[in-house]
N, C-alpha and C positions, 0 to 999 in steps of 0.2 A: 300077058301077065296082067291080072286085075289089080285094083287099087290096094286091096288087102295084102296081096303078095308084095307089092312095091313097098308099102310101109314096113312090113315085116323084114324085108331084106335090108332096108336102110337102117332099121333099128339094130339088126344083127351086126352091121358094120360100125355104127356110131358108138355102140356101147363099149367095145374093146378099145376104140380110139380114145374115147373120153377117159376110160379107166387108165390107159397108159399115159395120157396127158397129166392126170392127177398124180400118178406115180412119179413121173419125171419132175413135176413141180415140187413134190414133197422131197424127193431126193436132193434136189438143188438147195431147197430151203434148209434141210438138215445139214448139208455139207457146209453152207455158209454159217450156220449156227455153231458147228463144232470148230470152225476156223476163226472164230471171233477173237480179236485181240484182248488179252486179259487186262490191259490198261484202260480199255473202254468200259463204259457202263454196261452191265450185263443186259442182254436182250431177253425180255420176257417171252416165253414160248407162246405161240399163237397159231392161227390158221393160215394156210397158204393164201396169198393175195390179200386177204382181209386183215391178217395179223390179229391185233387186240381190239379192233374197232368195235366189234359186237359186244364184247365184255365191258368195255369202257362206257359204251352207250347204255348198257343195261344197268350197271351199278354205280357209275360216276365216281365220286370221291371214295366210296367204299372199296372200289376196285383198286384205286391208287394206294389206299392204306394196306390192302392185301398184298400188293406187289412190294411195298416197302418192307413189310414184316418178313417177306420171303427173300428178297434180293438185296436189301440194305438201303443205304442213304443215297444211292444213285442207281437208276435203272432206265432202260429204254423200252418204250412201247412202239410197236409197229402199227401205224394207222393207215392201212391201204398202202399208198405209195410214199408216205411220209414216215419218218422216225422222229420221235419226241423223247428227249432225255429229261427226266425229273431230277431235281437237285434238292437235297434236304440238309446238307451240312451247313452250319451257320456261315462259314466263310464263303461258301459257294453262293448262298442266297445274297450275301452282301455284294459279292462281285457281280451277280446277275443284274442288280439294280444300278451299281455304280460304274460298271465298265464303260469306256467310251464307245461310241458308235463304230469305231474302227475294229473293235473286238466283238461286241455283242450289239446287234442292231434291233431297233424296235419296229422299223417300217415293214419289212417283208412278213413278219409274224402276224401283223394285224391287218394287212391288206385284204385278206379274205373277208374281214368284217366290214371294212369301210367300202370296199367295192361291191361285194355280193349283197350286203344287207342294206346299206344306205345309198348305194349307187354313186359314191364319190370315187371317180376314177383316179387311180394312183398317179398317173402322169400329171394331172392338173391339180390334185388336192395336196399331195404330200410336200411339194415345195412350199406350201403355205401353212403346213401343219405346225411347225415350231412357232411361227408368228401368231397363229391362232391360239395356241396354248399360252403364250406370253400375254396376249390381250385379255384372255379370260382371267388370268391371275390378277391382272391390273383391275379388271372390272369387279372381281370378287375378293379383293384384298380385305382382311379382317376389319381394318379401320373404316371401311366404307360400307359395312354391312348393317350397321345399327338401324339406319332408316328403313332399309329393305326388310329387315326382320320385324321392325315395329309394324310396318304395313301388312306383312304376312300374318303376324299374330293377330292383329285386329280383324283381318279378313277371316281367319280361322275361327275366331269366336263368333263372328256374324254368321258363318256358314255352318257351324256345328249343328244347329237345329235341323238343317236340311238332311242330315245323315243319322239322326237319332230320333226315332219315333216310338220306341218301346223301352220297357225297363230291362229287357235282355237283348243284347245286340251281339253280332259277330264282330269282334275287335279287328279281325283281318279286313272285313268289308268296310268298317268305319274308317280305318286308316287309309285304305285304298281310295275311297271316295273323297275324303277330306284332303289328304295330302295331294292327290292329283289335282283337285280343283284349285287349291291354294298355290301350288307350284306353277301351274299353267299361267295363272294370273300374275305371279311374281316374275316369271321369266318372259312372258309374251305380252303382258299388259291386259288391263281390264277391258279396254276398248275391243281388243281381239275377241275376248270371251263373249262380249255383248253381241258381236256380229256373227257368232257361230251359227245360230239358226239359219240365217240367210246364206252364209257361205256353204253350209251343209245341205241346203235345199230343203229345210224342214218348214212345214206349215205352221200357222198360228193355231195350235190345238187347244183343247179344253184344259190341259194341264197348265199351259201358260196363263190362261184366263184366271184359273183358280189361284195361281201364284200371284198375279197382279192384284187380285182382290184381297189376298192375305196381306200383301205389302201395304196396300192402301189402308186397311184396318189398323195395322201396326203403326203406321205413321200418325193416324188420327188419335189412337188411344194409348199407344206405348211410347211414342217419341222417336225421333230420328237421331242421326249422329252415332255416338259411341254407346248408345243404350244406357244413358245415365238414368238416375232414379226418376221414373215416370210410371204412373199406375192408372189403370182403368178402374176408377173408384165407383163410378155411378152404376147402379144396378142395370140400367138399360144398356150401358156400354158393355158391361160384363156379359150380359145375355147375348148381345149381338156378336161379341168376340167368340163366345162359346159356340154359337150357331155356326159361325164361319169355320171354326175348328172341326166340327162334326161334318160339315159339308165337304171340306177338303179331304178328311181322312176316311170318309165313307164308313164302312162297317168294320174297319180294322180294329184289332184289339188295342185298347188305350190303357196305359198304366201310368202311375205317378212317376214322371221323369222330370228332374230339375234341369232346366235349360239355361236360365239366365238369372243370376243372383242379384242383378242390378236393377231389374225392372219390376220386381215384386209381383209380377203377374204372368201367368203362363200364356205364351203366344200361340197362335194357331200354327201348327207345324207346317213349315214350307217344304217344298220338294226341290231337289237339285234342278237347275235349269236344263231343259231338254237338249240344248246344244252341247253342254258339258257332258251329259250322259252319252250322247252319240259319239263325241270325240273320244271319251274314255273307252267305250266298247271297241271302237276302231283301233285305238292305240294298243289295247291289251291283246287284241287278236294278232296284231303285228308283233308285239313283244313276246308272246308265248311261243312263237315259232322262230325266235331270233337265232338260236343255236343251229336248228335244222337249216335255216336259210344260209348260214355261213358255211355249211358243209358242202362237199362236192355234189350232193344230190341236186339234179337240175331243178330250177324253179318251175319248170313246166309241170312238175308233179306237186307243187306247193301252191295251189290256187288260192287258198285263204290268205297266205302271206302276201302274194302278189296283189290280190285285191285290196287288202288293207293298206299296203304301202302306197299303191297308186292313189287311193283316196286321201291319204295324209299328204302326199306330195301335191296333189291338186289343191287341197285346202291351203297349204302354205304358199303355193304359187299365187292364188287369188288374193290372199291376205297381204302378201308382200307387194303385189301390184297396186293395192289400194293404200299402201303406206300405213298399215295398222300397227307396225312394230316400231314406229318412231318413238324415241325416248325410253325404250325398254331395254333390258340387258340383251335380248335377242337382236334388236335393231342396232344397238351399239356394236355388238360383235360383228354383224354384217358390214357395218360401215368401216370398222377398223381392219377387217380382213381384206385389204386391198389386193386386187389381182384375181379375186375369185370370179370365175365366169358367171354371168347372170343366170344361166340355166342350171347352175349347181347351188344357187342360194336356197331353194326349197329343200334340197338334200342335206345341206348343212343345218337347216332348222330342224329337220327330222332327227338328225344325230343329236342335236342339242336337247330336243324333247326326250329322247330315250335316255340320255345321260342324266337329265334332271329328275327322271321319274323311276326308272327301272330298279335302282338300288335304294332310293330314299323311301319308297313305299314299304317294302318289307322291313327295312331297317327301323322305320318308325314303329311298326308293329312289335318287333322284338324288343326295342328299347322300352316300350310300355309294358309288354307282356311279362318280361322277366321280373319286373318290379311287383307284379301281382302274385308271384309265388309266395307261399306262406313263409318259407325260410328266408325270404328277402324283405320281410316286413320292416326291419330296421332301416334298410336302404331306402325304401319308399318313404318312411317317416322322415328320414333325413332330407330327402328331396323337398318334401312339403314344408318341413321346418325351415329350411334355407329360404324358400320362397316367401314364407310368412315374415321371416326376419328381414328380408330385403324390402318387403312392402312397408314394414314398420320403421326401418332405419334409413330408407332411401330418400332421395330428394323429393319424391312424390308422396311421402308418408303423410297420412291425414292429420297426425298429431305432432309431427316434428319431433322435438326432443323427448316428449313424454313417451311417444311410441318407441324411440330408441332405447329409453331406459327400461321400458316394459319388455322389450325383445332381446335384451342383453343375455348372452349365454353362449354355449359351445356351438360351433358351426362346422364341426367335423362330421364326416360320414359315419353313421352308426353312433352318433353322440348319445350321451345319457339323457340329455334333455329331450331328444326326439323319441327315445324309448319309453320315458316315464310319463310324458304328457302328450296328448294328441295335438296336432297342429290346430291352431285357432283357440285352444283352451284358455290361453292367457287373456285373450281379448275377444270373447265370443260375440260381442255386439258390433265388432268392426266390420265394415263393408267397404270395398274398394271398387272403383270404376273399372271398366274394361281397359281403358288406356293405362291406368296405373298398374293393373295386373300384368298386362303385356309388356310394359316397360321394365318391370322388375324381372319378369321371366326372361326377357331379352338380355338383360345384363348378366344374369346367371348363366345363360346358354353361351354367352361370349367368353365367360371366365372358364378356362380349361381346367382349373383346379376345383371348380364347384362340384357338388354332389351329382347334379344331373349330367354334367359333362363326363364325369368318370363312369357313370352308369351307361351312358350312350356308348362310350369307348369300349366298355366290357361287352355290351350286346353286339357291337360290330365285330369284336374279336371272336366271339363264339359262333357267329353266323356269317362269316366272311365268304367271299367267292372261293371257288375251288382251284382255279389256275390263273397264273399270269404267264404270258408267252413272250419269248424273244427268239432271235436267230443268231447263230454263230457266223460272224462276218469274216473271221480269219481263224485258222487252226489254233486251238487252245490246249495248253498243257498246265493243268491246275494241280496244286498240292492237295492231297486228299488223305484223310485219316482212316478211311474205310476201304480204299482200293489197294491191291497188291502193289508193292513198290512205292506206295505213298503218292501216286500220280493218277490223274484222270485226264485222258486225252479225248478231245471232242473235235471232229472234223468240220471243215467249213461247210456251211449250209444246214447243219443240224439244228432242228428246233429245240429250244430249251424251255423248260417250264418249272415253276415253283408252285407249290400247293399251299396257299395260306391257311386253308381250313385244316389240313393235316398238321402243318407246322405250328399252328396256334394251340394244338393239343400236345405238343412235344415238350416233355419235361425239361429237356436240355436248354430250351430257349427261355424258360421262365424260372430257372433256378428252383425247381420243385423239390430239390433235396433239402430245402430249408426245414429244420426241425419243426417250426411252427406250422408248416403245411399251408401257409397263406397263399403260396404261389402255385398250388395245384392247378394245372391248366384246365381240368375238367370242372372246376368250381366257379360259379359266378361270384367274382370278388372284385368290386370296383376299386379296392384299395391296393391292388397288386402293383408291383413295380413295373416300370415301362419296359417294353421289349427293346433289347439292344443287340446288335449284330457286330460285335467287336468294337473297335475304336472309330470306325467310319461313321460319318454323318449322312451317308447316302440314303439310308432308311431312317427317317425321323424318329427320334425317341417318342414313343406314344403308347398308351395303353391299348389303342386300337390296332397296334402291330402293323401288319402288312395290308390292312384293309384298303388303304388309298395308294398302294404301290410305293415306289421310291425313285430316287434319282431325278433326272431332268423330265421324266414323263409321269411324275406323280400327278394324281388327279387334280386338275386346276380348280375344281369346285369343292375341295375338301372342307375349307372353313365354312363355306355356305351350308354344306350338307350337315356338318356337325352342329352348327347353331340351329338350323331348321329342325333337326331331330330333337335337340334338347328343348326347344321352344314348344313344339307340338306335344311332346310327352308331358311337360309340366302343365300345359293347359288342359289336357285330358284328365290328368290325375287330380288337378285342382277342381275341375268342373263336376266330377262325379266320384262317388265312393265306389270304385270298381272292385268286384269280387269274382274270381274265376268260378265258373260253373263246371265242376270237375266231371260229373257224370261217371262213366265207367273207367275213366283214366286212373283215378285213385284206387278203385277196386282191384286193378291189375296188380298193384303192389300191396294190397291188404290195408291201405290207408283209408280212414273214414272220409266219405265224400261230402264233407261239410267245410265251409270256409274256415280258414285258420287252423286246420288240422296239421299236426306235425308230420307232413308227408315225407319230408327229407329223411327223417329217422327210419320210416318204414322202408324207404328205398335203399338206405344204407345196408339194411339187413338182408337185402334180396340178391346179394352177390354182385353189387355194383363195381367193387374193386376189380373183380376178375374181368369184367367187361372193359374197364379202363386199360387193363394191361395189354389188350390187343392193339389199341390205337395209339398209345403213347410209346413210341419207339425208345428203347433203352440203350441201344447201341448195336452196331453191326456185329460185334464179336460175342455178344451174349446170345444164349439160345433163344430162338424165336418160338412163339407159341406157348411161353410159360404162363401158367395160370389161365390159359384160354380154355373155356369149356368146350368139349367136343360135342358135335351134334349127334342126335340120336341115330343118324344114318352112318356114322363112322363105325368101322369094323376092326376087329383085332388084326394083329400083324399076320401077313400072309394071305388075308382075304382080299377080295376085290375092294380097293379103296375108293371106287367111284361108282356106287350102285345107281346113282342118279343118271350117269351117262349110259349105263346099260339099259336102264328102264326106258330112257328116251328112245333109244333105237330098238328096244325090244329084243336085243340079242340077235339081230339080223346079220346076214352075211356082210352087208355094207358096213355095219358098225364094226364087225370083226376086222374088216380090211382097213378101215380108217384108224382104229386103235392100234393096229399092227404098224401102220405107216407113221402116224403122228404121235403115238403113245398117249396114254390117258392124261398126262400132265398138259400136253399141248391142247387137247380137247377142253380140259377144264379152264386153262388160262385163255383160250381163244373164245369159248362160248360164255365163260363166267359161271360154270357149274362147279361149285365148291363143296358139295356134300361129302364130308369125310376128309377134305384136304386141309390140314392144319386148322381145324375148327371152323365155326360158322363165320360168315362175312359180317363185318361190323355195321351196325345200324345207327350208331351215334345217338341213341335215345337218351343217354344220360348226360349229354353235353350241356352243362349248366342247369339241368333240370332232372335231378336224381329220381324224382317220383314219376316222371313222364306225364305231368299235368298239362303241359303245353302240346300243341299239335307237332308231330314230327316234321322235319324240314325235308324238302325234295333234294335228295342227294345226287340225282342224275344230272341236274343242271350244273354245268361247269363254269358258266359266266354269270357274274352278278351275285349280289347278296342272296343267301338262301331264302326261299319262299316257303311258307307253311303249306303242308299237303292237305290239311283239313281246316274247317272253321275253328275259331277259338271263342266260345260263348262266354260272355261276362255279364254279371248282374250289376245294374246301375242303381246306386242308392244316393241318398241325400248326404252331401259332405258335412263334416262336423261343424264347420263354421257358418253354415246356413241355418237359420232358425226355422221353426215350423211355419212361421208366417210366410216365408218365401217358398215353401214346398207345397205347391198347389196342384192337385190332380186336374187333368184336362176335363 
């Protein structure tokens, strides 16, 4: 028998064996499905072995929304060998966060992240977890943040020119570079950042020499410290400074960009330090593969993740060995977490780096970007008006009582004073130093009733993470408004999940039946009431809703993050007159592509309400799919409801067998093919942005604040309170 005959004979035997194995697995799967207890959450159909893993990975929160509209306020997904039950009833969400560890536990649900991503072994780390959270809360208590925020704000103003070299910038990249740089220095110390080139093995290149030359010129002609009023008035000095600017920037396009209103002279644009740039590239290579690294996929196939994590751990090991973290929040956390083995200290630092960066960077972008939408002009004006009034009436006001008298007026969000007069119009000649501006912005960021704090909370609500996970520690029998018999039974060991992104668009949680319509969860409204889940205080009353979790495992850096976001957004809006560069986004809705156009009105007439109807669950007993537009691939009754499925397999024999065994619904829910099945899948383009002027968010990512999928280009102009004398082209 030759080789060809051998292969042919084996194939003839293997094919029927494989086919019968598939048939047997499918039969068992369907048998278990039909015998499911009606008091349990319904199990979403899926594929044998894989279940719903492929569809969830393909569509993310859109798939969760699709399941909810079909199966109600509780359902179960099969993710390979695990089952995960999603909860959407307000009482269930409340119990999810407030239940004691004897009922619902936090530890097993997150071990895959701490162990597989950060390398913090469960046996050694989790006995210290509660103590670590407590120490972090003590370090980041609101009363102790003023000095840290002041330092962070001052550093942000000093570093801002490093990330702005043109009149048009990508706001995503600007926030990414600036927030990363400032937050690393705030958490790990300036000394650590200065040592990065040596720790990372970088040479002393030309870029560093140009940066040092620029700094030296700025010291000679502009001044040191906080950038107080100092000018290069001599013609020789101005000529030398301009020459240095051209030498550093090369042939890059130069546009009039205002950088510093306090120096009265355009500085030579510096570049970010090479060490910080290298650290940022390594970290984002690690962070972008975070979810895949936590999955069961072996790390052997994830070489980029393994390489970036090894480099970060090596960096922290070297820095910790040199004592570079002494006196910093990171160093204090290490010292207070007694009992942590020495070899796990770099892993804890890596976890701290991720926690301080992964969510704050996209949140800073959304907090600023939402205020640039034309329909939110009043909210933006209110933020700037409050900041100006705080400068005039605060303890650092340049004119004391006179400034207070001049700045008296309404301080509410969307106030008439902000709408009728631009910020700075009352006192156009007033200039404040960097330290005064940062101090005023810090006070407003710490005030949770200020305009900027409310705007940050609303941005977090609209772009929150997709899932929070726990595990059932003992069998549960919960009262339920949507299940038969009014009960929901959950077995021990079942993974539980809530979806803040979906719930934050749920009308039931925001009292959207209010006739005024102010609580519509799809609208960006910083004045909305706080989210409440019954009488329990487990989930803090906040406009940000579930963004920071709840109960004993609430994010320990919540107050630091909220103040950081508010501070950065104020400084960006005060420093530049930002205008969205719409491009083709506005044309998609027929809106004029010019700043200030009434884009929201154009979007409202484009069928936005029908899109909202898909994602805002109205109740399990009401008909699903109401007002949901049907895709062009949908067919009439009696026709094939899944033409996409048939097209994929080309009407082959294998397709016919699979559809006969699994039925088209299992194929659709398993692969995520929904052409013609209860309307198109939700893309969430109108969430807080009815005209679609901002980039869409990545819906596939389930962990962390939503990130934009595309750049967001903004035009930078001269702020109204800066006179032409301070607007000097390079």
